[in-house]
N, C-alpha and C positions, 0 to 999 in steps of 0.2 A: 470428661471431654471438654476441651476448651471451646468457648463460644466466640463468635465474631466480635461481640461487644467486649469480651475479655481481652482480646488482642487488638483493639482498635488502633493503637499507636504502635503496633508490632513493627519491629525493624526488619526490613527486607533481608532475608538470608541470602547470601551470595556465595558463589564458589570462586576461588582465585583463578588466575590465568591458567589456561590449559586446554581450551577448546579450539585453538587456532594453531596453525603451523605444525611443527614437529613435536609440540609439547604433548605429553601424555594426558589423556582425558582424565579429569578428576570428577568426583561426585558433585552434582549440582544441587544445592540446597535452595529452599525458599518458598515452600508451600505453607502459608500461614494457616490454612484450613486443616491440614492433616499432620503438621509437624510443629514442634516448638521452634522459636527463633534461634538462628545461628548468627552470632555477631560477625559481620564481615570485617576485613582489615580496614576498610574505609566506608564511611556511611554515605553512600550515594543516594539513598532514598529511604523513606519510611512508608509503610502501607497505612493509609488513614482508615479505609474501609473496603469491604468487598461485598458483592451481592452474587448469589448463585442464580443464574438465569436459565440454564438448560441442563437437564440430566441426560446421561447417555440412554439411548434406546436399546431394546433387546438386540443382541448380536451386533451392535454398532462397533466397528473396528476403526481405531485411530481417528477419533472425531477431530474435525477441523473447523475453526471459525476464521473466515477469510476477510470479513468486513471490518475495516478500521472504524473505531468509534468516531462519531461526529460531535462537534460542539456548537451549541446554539448560543452565540455571544449575546444576542439581544435579551434572552431570558435566562442566561447563565445556567444552561442545562447540557447534559451529555446524552447523546442518542446512540443506542446500540441496535444493530441488525444481526440477528443470530440464526443459526441453522434450523431452528424450529419455525422460521417464517414470521417472527414477530419483530416489530419495531417498538422499542421502549424508550421512554424519556425519564431521566433521573435529575434531581436537583443536586446542589453541591454537597449535601449530606448523604446522598445515596438513597433518598426516598423516591420510589417509583411514582410518577405523576400520571402517565397515561401509556397505553399500548395500542398498537395498530396491527392488524393481522393481514399479512400477505399470503401466507400459506406455503411458500417455498423457501428453501435455503437461499442465502445471498452469496454472490460472488464478490461484491464490493460494498463499501459503506455509502452512507448518505452524504449530501452536501447541504449545508444550512447557510442561508444568507437572508437578512432582512426579515427574520421571523418565519421563513418558509423552508421546509425540509424537502429536498428532492431525493426520492428513494428509488433506486434502480432494482427492479424485481426480476428474478429469474422466471416469474410468471409471464414475462413479456410485456410488462406494464411499467411505465414511469409514473410514480405517484408523487403529487405535490401536496404536502400536508402543512397545516397550521402548526408550527413548532411549539406553540404554547399549549394547544388543546389536543392535537393529534387529529383534528377534523380534516377530512379530505377536501381540498380546494378544486383540484382537477386531476385527471389522469389521461395519459396518452398510451394507447394500445399499440405497441411496436410489433407484437407477434413473434418476437425473438428474445431469448433469454439475455437480459442486460447484464453486462459483466464489468463495468467500470463505474467509479464514482462520477456523478455528473459534474461537468465543468461549465461554469457560468461565463458567458461571453456576451456582454451587452444585454440585449433583450432575448438572447437565446440560451437554451440549456443543451449542451452537447453530451451525448452518452453513446457508448459503443456496445454492440452486442457480441455474443459468442460466435455469431455467424457472419462476421466481417462486414457489418453495416455500422456506419456512423450516422446517428439521428440528430438533427437540429430541430428543437422544439421551442415554440414561443413561450417565454416565461410567464406572460400574463394570462394566456388562455389554454395552454397545453396543445395548441394546434401544431401540426407539422409544418415547419418552414421549408426544409429540404432534407434529403438523405443522400449518402454516398455509399455505394456497395461495391465490393470486389468478390470475384468468385474464389472460393477457397481452393487450395492446391489439392492434387490427387493423393499426395503422400500423407504421412502422419504429421500431426501438428501438436503444439503445446496447448494445454487447456487453460489459456489465459487470453487477455485482450489488452490492447494498447489504449491508454487514455490520452486524449488529444492535449497538446500544448498550444496555448493561445497567446498571441501578441498582436496588438493592433487589430487589423481586419483579416488576419491570417491564422490558420490552424495547421498543425503538423501532427500526423497520426500514422501508426504502423499497422500492417495487416499480416495475416498468416501466410500469404504467398511470398513473404520476404521483401515487401515493398514499403518504403516510406513515402507518404504523399503529403503535399502541402495544398491546402484548400482555401478558397476565398470564402470568408464568412457571409458575404452578402447573399450568395446563391449556391454555395457548395461547389463552384467550379474549380477545376484542377489548375493550380499554379505550376506545379511540377511534380514528377514522381521519379523515384530512384530505387532500383533493385539493389538490395543489400545482401541477397542470398549469394552463397559462394558459387563460383563458376563451375562448369563441368557437368551441368545437368542434375545437381543435387536437388532432391525434392522432399527429403525427410527433415522435419523440424527446422525449416528455414524461417519460421515466424519472426516478425518484428513485434514482439509483445511488450517491449520496454516502452514506458511512457516517455516520449522525447523530452529533452531538457534544452533550454536556451541559455546562452550567456550574453554578456553585454557587448561582445565583439562581433555579433552577427552570425554566430555559429549555432547549429542545432545538432544534438547528439542523440544517436539511437543505435540499437544493436539488433542484429539478426542472431537467433539462437545458434545457428550453424555457421553463419557468415562473419561473425565478429562485430567489433565495435567501430562505429563510424562517427567522424566529425564532418559536417557538410556546411556549405554556405547556405544560410537560411533563406536567402532570396532566390538562389539559382539551383540549389541542389548539387552543386559541384562538390566533389570529395576533397576535403582538406587533408585528412589522414585516416588511416584504417589500422586497427589492431586485430590480429587474427584470433584473439582469445575467444573461445566458444563457451556456450552455456550461460551467457549473461542474461539476466531476467529483470534487473531493475537498475536505475541510475539516480545519482544524487549529485547536484552541482553546488559547490560552495566556493565563491571567488573564482580562481582559475584552476581549481582542483575538481576532477570528476571522479566520483567513487562508483565503481561498478560491482554489483552483487550478483553472484551466480549460484548455480546449484551446489557447487563445492568450492567456491573461491570468492575472495574479496580483494579487489584491486583499486589502486589510485593512480590517476594519470594527470599530467599537465594538459589543460584543455587546449592551449594554443598549439602544442607540438605533438601531443600524444605520447610524450615520454612517460614510461612507467616509473612511478615513484616508489611503490612497494606492492607486493603481492603476497597474500596469505592463503593457504589451503584450509578450508573448513572441514572438520571431521563430521559434520552433519549438514544436511541440506538447508540452504538458505534460499530465498527467492523473493521474499517480500521487500518492500522499499525500506531502506534504512532511514533513520531520523538523526539529525545532528542537534544535540542539545547539551548545554553546559559543558562544552569542550569534549564531549564523547559522542561516538557513533553508536547508536542503538540499532542492532541488527536482529530482526526476528529470524530465528534459524530453526523453527519447528520444535526442537527439543528444549530450547530456552531462548531468553532474550540476552544477547551478547552486548556487553559494554566494551567498545573497542576504541583504542587510542588512535585518532585520525592521523597522527603524525607518523606512526609506525605500522599500523594495522594489527598490533598485538592486542589480544583479548586481555582485558583487565579483570573483569568480573562477569558472572553469568547468573541469571535468575530463571528458575522454572517454577511457576505457580501451579503446575499440574498439567500433564499432557503437552507441555510446551506452548509455543506462541507462533501463530502463522500470520496474524494481522499486524500491521504497523501500529505502534502506540500513537495516541493523540496527545500532544503536548499543548498545554494552555498555561502560559505564564510559568509559575513554579510548580504546576501540577501536571501529572501525566495519567492518562486513563489507558488501561491495558485490558484487552479481552483475551482470555486464555482459551486454549483448545478444549478444556474441560467445561467451558460454559460459564466461567466466573468473570465478572467485571471488577477490576481493582482500581481504586483511586490512590495514586502515589504522590507523595510530596518529595520533590527533588531537592537533595541536599548537597549535590556534587559541586565541584568548582565550576565557575563560569569562564567563558572565553571561547 
């Protein structure tokens, strides 16, 4: 049996195009733990090291790791939040330095700044940890399962719960500054939550009743709210679970799962344009191009007009946020990590390190950290083209 050390510089095995559009699905190679290396047609990355963090439990079906790895720039460490309820810190060589126990699986990753890691727990607690030692500095008991990576806005930490509440907590002390809550709808909803977008003294965040709300960061007061749910009394899956994105032209973009994609004036909430495409779960803005990822689709729009540039059908469920790096879109699609050409939407390569990938990768310079659904953390060196 090959060991991790024996394959330390293992070249990431990849499958050529075939996971998007009308192409026939091809085998997806790439698990360095259980299979030998398969040379890809292009060397997009190499796997420097991996660490096994979580083993499947008895009768566990389709394990999922949803929390994006976090990076501690001050101490040059990567932090993982895994379904066994543990926070772990690793150095650049993959040595575990500390761990902190929460006890419940995580819906979202941590946020690290100035040596402090803010950890959103499904135990209903926001934990602030010393990123160097793992020691608890303070905690805020929200009483609701926290479902988004904390967003830092001045002296506040913003985090949303699975129960349609946005909490604003003071970074220095962990005291509650304010909260904003909406009543969930009567119909079925998506098991996700919108992370707020922040600019200046304003925040924009979506809710499961199909509403996008703009809030004043000073006191949580409502600046405006806009219903993005489709007309006609639709009550099923109207969630605005996409994290809103902002452009430099004063627009904010968000999507209702059933109501489609919207571009709105960030100051007034007036609709600029609307696409009826349904099932959108995450957004990425780059320049004037908006990339929308959905359960079975990947689209690109012009931000100013809403013109559809390209659209591809996925043969597997995607739903987590794509990442743009070295001229490629990296799309976690549960069964694999897709490498997509952002100019055309065509899949170029795919990598499955075992049980697929649900969490977005974390890119730090020329390195990328990937947490697979089978509980492995991989450190990859990116060798692809830039641009």
